[in-house]
C-alpha positions in Angstrom: 0.0 0.0 0.0 1.2 3.4 -0.8 1.0 6.2 1.8 -1.1 9.0 0.7 -0.2 12.6 1.5 -2.7 14.7 3.4 -4.2 17.2 1.2 -3.5 20.8 2.3 -6.6 22.9 2.7 -6.7 25.5 0.0 -8.4 28.2 2.2 -5.5 28.3 4.8 -3.0 31.0 4.2 0.6 30.6 5.3 1.7 33.5 7.5 5.3 34.6 7.4 6.7 35.7 10.7 9.8 37.8 10.6 12.7 36.4 12.7 15.0 38.7 14.5 18.6 37.6 14.9 19.5 37.0 18.5 22.0 39.3 20.1 24.9 37.4 21.6 25.6 38.2 25.2 28.9 40.0 25.8 31.7 37.5 26.1 33.6 37.2 29.4 36.7 37.7 27.4 35.7 41.1 26.1 37.9 43.9 27.5 36.5 45.8 30.4 37.5 49.1 31.9 40.1 48.3 34.6 38.0 50.1 37.2 34.9 48.0 36.4 37.0 44.8 36.7 38.3 45.8 40.1 34.8 46.7 41.3 33.6 43.3 40.2 36.5 41.6 42.0 35.6 43.6 45.1 32.0 42.6 45.0 32.8 39.0 44.5 35.3 38.9 47.4 32.8 40.8 49.6 30.1 38.2 48.8 32.6 35.4 49.5 33.7 36.9 52.8 30.1 37.5 54.0 29.0 34.0 53.1 32.1 32.4 54.6 31.7 34.3 57.8 28.0 33.5 58.1 28.9 29.8 57.9 31.9 29.8 60.3 30.9 32.7 62.5 27.1 32.9 62.7 27.3 34.7 66.1 28.9 37.8 64.5 25.7 38.9 62.8 23.6 38.9 66.0 20.0 40.0 66.3 20.6 43.6 67.2 19.3 45.0 64.0 16.1 42.8 64.1 15.4 43.1 67.8 17.0 46.2 69.2 16.1 45.3 72.8 18.0 42.1 72.5 21.2 43.6 71.1 23.0 43.0 74.3 22.2 39.3 74.1 24.4 38.6 71.1 26.3 35.3 71.2 30.0 35.5 71.8 32.7 32.9 72.0 34.4 33.4 75.4 38.1 34.0 75.6 40.0 31.3 77.4 43.5 31.5 78.8 45.4 28.4 80.1 48.4 28.8 82.4 50.6 25.8 83.3 51.7 26.5 86.9 53.8 23.4 87.5 51.5 21.3 89.7 48.2 22.5 88.1 46.7 24.4 85.2 44.8 27.6 85.7 42.1 28.1 83.1 40.5 31.6 82.9 37.2 31.9 81.0 35.5 35.3 80.3 31.8 34.7 80.8 30.2 38.1 81.4 26.5 37.9 82.3 26.5 34.3 83.2 25.9 33.1 86.8 27.2 29.9 88.3 24.0 28.0 87.7 24.2 28.6 84.0 27.7 27.2 83.5 28.8 23.5 83.3 32.3 22.2 83.7 33.3 18.6 82.8 36.7 17.0 83.2 37.6 13.6 81.8 41.2 12.4 81.7 43.1 15.1 79.9 40.1 17.1 78.4 38.1 20.0 79.7 34.6 21.1 78.6 33.1 24.4 79.6 29.7 25.4 78.5 27.1 28.0 79.4 23.5 28.6 78.6 21.2 31.4 79.7 17.7 32.4 78.5 15.9 35.7 78.5 12.2 36.3 78.0 10.7 39.7 77.3 7.0 40.2 77.8 5.8 43.7 77.1 2.1 44.6 77.3 0.7 47.8 76.1 -2.9 48.8 75.5 -2.4 48.4 71.7 -0.1 45.4 71.5 1.6 42.5 73.3 5.2 41.8 72.5 6.9 38.5 73.5 10.5 37.7 72.6 12.6 34.8 73.7 16.4 34.7 73.4 19.1 32.4 74.6 22.8 32.7 74.6 25.2 29.8 74.9 28.8 28.9 74.4 30.7 25.6 74.4 34.5 25.2 74.5 36.5 22.0 74.8 40.2 21.6 75.0 42.7 18.8 75.4 45.4 19.4 78.0 48.9 18.1 77.8 48.6 16.1 81.0 46.0 14.1 82.9 44.0 15.9 85.6 42.9 14.8 89.1 39.2 15.4 88.4 38.3 14.9 92.1 40.3 17.9 93.1 39.2 20.4 90.4 37.6 23.6 91.7 36.2 26.7 90.1 35.3 30.2 91.1 33.1 32.7 89.2 33.7 36.4 90.1 32.7 39.5 88.1 32.1 37.5 84.9 35.5 35.7 85.0 35.5 32.0 85.6 38.7 30.5 87.1 39.2 26.8 87.0 42.1 25.1 88.8 43.0 21.7 87.4 45.5 19.8 89.5 47.8 17.5 87.5 47.7 13.7 88.1 51.5 13.2 87.6 53.2 16.6 87.2 56.2 16.4 84.9 59.5 17.6 86.5 61.0 20.6 84.8 64.6 21.8 84.9 65.7 25.3 83.8 68.6 25.1 81.4 71.1 28.0 81.5 72.4 29.3 78.1 76.2 29.7 77.9 
């Protein structure tokens, strides 16, 4: 059997649509003004820095711009100093605004964990509105010490936002001062 072609209707008219040539986007290799190029580099690096910091340092942004009354509650990583005093280590942690019930200290073998968590609730009632905000601030630091600790004899003191932890060594290593000739 032969295939038959469909007859084209005689009353249909073919309409010609003009085709516009596409404009090519500018190539990345086209020369730019040197000032434009440097501005684009600056923008790219600024976006990279901002994104990188938001992943690694989320606490830096804080909530001060969104909730002005909570600006003082921004999360901070506390500074910690460790001093080897021979028979023990003295660890100093800056924890302003925390009280002793909000801080946990754990010692296991040669590691120390210090964490803190506090919460703040703001309830403000006015005749036109009710505002409720909740905020928490926390920190967590862990460190490995070069020697094992007598965890039964560890003690800590919190005064004026500075936490001092004394960690007696299990077997203090003997030291000898060497004179230089």
